N, C-alpha and C positions, 0 to 999 in steps of 0.2 A: 559685421554690419547688421545681420539679422537680430542679434541680441540687442543692439542699439534701437532698432525699429520696434522690437517687442517692448522694451522699456518705455519708449516714447508713447506707444499706444496705451500701455498699462497706466502710465501717468495721466494721460488724458481721460481714460475711463474713470479713474479714481476721482478726478476733479469734477467730472460731470455728475457722478453719483453723489458727491458731497452736496452739489447744488440741488439735486433732486430730493435729497433727504432733509434739506433745510426747512425751517418754518416758512410758511406762505408769506412772501414779502408784500403782496398787494392787498390793499384794504385794511392795513393795520393802522390803528389810531396811535399816532406818534406823540400827539400833544392835545390836551383838552383844557380850554380856558373858559371860565364863566365870566362873560363880559357884563352881564346884568342879570337880573332875576329872570330865569327861564330862557336866557339868551346865551347859548354855549357855542363857542368857536372850536372846531376840531381840525387838526392837521392830520390828514389821512394819506398814506402812501398810495401812489397810482402810477401807471405806466407813463412814460414820456411821450410815446407816439411812434413815429417812424424815424429810425436812426440810419444815417449813412456813415459807415465806418470805413475809412481808408487806412489800411494797415500794411505793415512791412512783409517781407518775403519769408514768413514763418507759418507753415501750415497749421501748427498747433494754435496759433492766434485765431484762426477761423473757427475752430471748435470752441474755444473759450468764449469768444464774442457771441457766437450763435447760442451757446448754452445760457449765457447770462441774459441775452435778449429774450429767449423763450421763457426763462424762469421769471422774468420781470414783466412779461406780457407786452413786449414791444415788437413792432414790425422792424424789419432789418434789410438794408441794402449793403452788400459787402463788396469791397474792391481791394483785393490783395496784390502783392507784388508780382510782377510778371514772371519772376524766376520760379515761383511756386504755382503757376497757373494750373497745371494738370493735377497736382495734388489737391489744390483748392476745389477744383471741379469735382473730383471724386468724393471728397469729404462733404461738399455741399449736397451732392446726390444722395449720399448715405443719410445725412441728417433730414433732408426733406422727404425721403422715402418712408420714414417712420412717423411723420407728422399725422396725427389723427384727422379724419375728414372734417370733424367739427372745428378744426383750426385752419386747415388747408396748407398745402406745401408752398403756397404763394407768400406765406408770412416772411420767408427769407429769400431774398433775391441775390443773385451773384452777378456783378458787373465784371466783364472780362477785358474791356478795352479802356485805356486811359482817355481816349477821345470822347467817351461818354460822360466823363466827370463834369466838364463845363456845363453841359445841358442839365445834369442832375442838380448842380448848384443853383440853378435858376428856379427850381421847384420849391420855393419857400411856402407855397400853399399846400404842399404834400409832405415834405420832409420837415421834421421838427427839430432835429439836432444833427450836426455833423461832428464826427470825432476823427480827426486825422492823427494817426500814430506814426511818428517819424521825426524828421529834423525840424528845427525852428523855421527853416526856409519853407518847408512844406506847409507848416501851420500858417505862416504869414501869407503864403500864396492863397490858401483856402479862404482865410479871413477877408482878403481883399477881393475875392471873387464871388461872394455870396451875401445875401441878406439873412440867410438862415443862421441861427445861433451856432457858434463853433466852440466846442470844448477843446481848447488847445492843450498841447502836451509839450512841456519844456524838456530840455536836455536832462538826462539823468546822471549827472556827474556827482555821485554820492560817495561820501567819505565815512570811514570808521577810524576814530582816533583812540589809540590804546595808551592810556595814561601810565605814569610810572607806578601808581598805586594799584593798578589793575590786577585782579586775580588772573594769572596767565592761563590757567586751565579754562576758565570761563571765557577769556578773550579768544582763545583758540577756537572754541566752539562757535562763538559769535562771528568771528572773521570767516571761518570755514563756511558757515551757513549763509552769510551775507554775500559771499562770492559764488558758491557752488550750487546752492539750492535751486536757483533759476537765473543763470548768468545773463540771459537776454532781457530780463525784466528791467524796467526803468529805475527801480529802486535797489538794484544790485550794487554791491560795492565796486567802485572803479578805482579808488585810491585808499590805500592803507597808510595812515599817519601814525608813527611810533615815537614815543617819548625817548629822548637821547639816553636816559638812564637805563633803558632796557637793552642797550648795546652791551653793557658790561655785566649785567646779571643773567644773561642768557635768554631773556625774554624775546628779543628780536629773532634770535636763531630758532626758537621754538615756533614762533608765528610763521616764519618763512618756511620751515620744514613742513608745517601743517598744510600750507597752501601748495607747496610742491608735491606733497604726497597725494593731493587731490588732482594733480595734473595742471595746476594753474601756471601759466607763463608769467613771469615777473619782469617788470620794467622798473627802473629806478629814477628818482629825482637825482640831482647832482650829488647829494651826500650819500644816499643809499646805493646808487649805482657804483660808486667808488668803493664803498665799504663791503658790499655783497658781491662785487664783480659781476654785475648784470648790465644788460644794455640800458643806456640812458633813454628815457622817454623823450619823444619829440615834442610832446605837449602835455601839460597837466590837464588841459581841457579836452580830454578824449574819452568818449564812451565806448568801451570795448564791446560790451554786450556779448561777451564770450568768456571762456576760462582764461582770462588774462587780467592783470591789474597793475597799477603803479604803486610802488612803496617809497615813502620818503620819511626822513628823520626830522623831528621838530624839537625845539628846546623846551617847550612847555605848552599848556593849554592855550595861552594867548597866541603863540605862534601857530598852533593848529587852527584856531579861529581865523587868524589872518589869512592863512593858506586857503581855507574854505571860502572866505569872502572873495578872495582874488580869483580862485579857479573853479569854485562850485557853481551849481545852477539853481540853488535854493530849492532843492527837491527833498532829499532825505539825508539826514546826518546822524551819526551815532557816536557815543562816547562810551568807553569801557573804563570804569574807575571805581575805586572804593572810597574816594574822598568826596564828601558831600559838598564842600566849598567849590572844588573843581567842577563838580557836576552842575552846581548852580550857576557858575560862571559861564559854562558852555551853554546851558539852557537859556540864559538871559541874553547872551551876546551873539550866538551863532545865527546867521541868516538862514532860515530853513522853513520848509513847509511841514516837515515832520521831524521828530527827534526820538532817540531811543536811549534809555539809560540801562546800564547793567549793574547798577548798585544792588548789592544783596538786600539792603534795607529799603529799597524802592520796589524791586520786582517781587 
């Protein structure tokens, strides 16, 4: 347990130091356009203002959100899950205790009671943006309860499709990273789709072994569960947010796209392939907010 805690803290420290070392994000000229002679329009980065962030029961989220807010010059109100109340209180105290007097420890506030949320949502003259991190139900409830702009967060049912032409060594690295680097992230892989031809050439076995070696609990769709002798998933529309994922076999890229359209949440999708035509098909047809290619001639 102590080793896990040490790794957890070390990971947080590295993330915060990366933010501290990055280029100053405020006051940067992002775009400059000359509208007329001596009339120039500039787009300059600036803070949003005061943010209210309602997040899940993960103490590391508090550190990440607070660090981002400080680095970007924003005021912050935090409301974490009740299960992490004591951890959040300690982390909040640590962060505010090192704030310089020129900034004030009041820059970051911690809300401890759910009952305070409705009153905060009425403060549209004080709070500039609400960021609810959680289920669609939570996001919908927040949107219906406030005049403040809300940055909604959809489900993160993200897929990685490994095509028959994929470089398996590359695929193993991508699949491993997509699931294990940060399992609780909204863009972590929740479903692995594998082309049926990889059953016979050993590719499927290598992918499964790679995940199991990392301690990932596997659930299967109807085909994969029977083939791999694993528990069949109760739903393809499930966000594990942990070291677990669903595996299913598909006939081709079109079947993978159909599966993503039916069960995905239009968040982040990935294809691993060496076939440019297959990559283009996936790129043009998949319903996504983001996409990743692992083509050697693209990366």
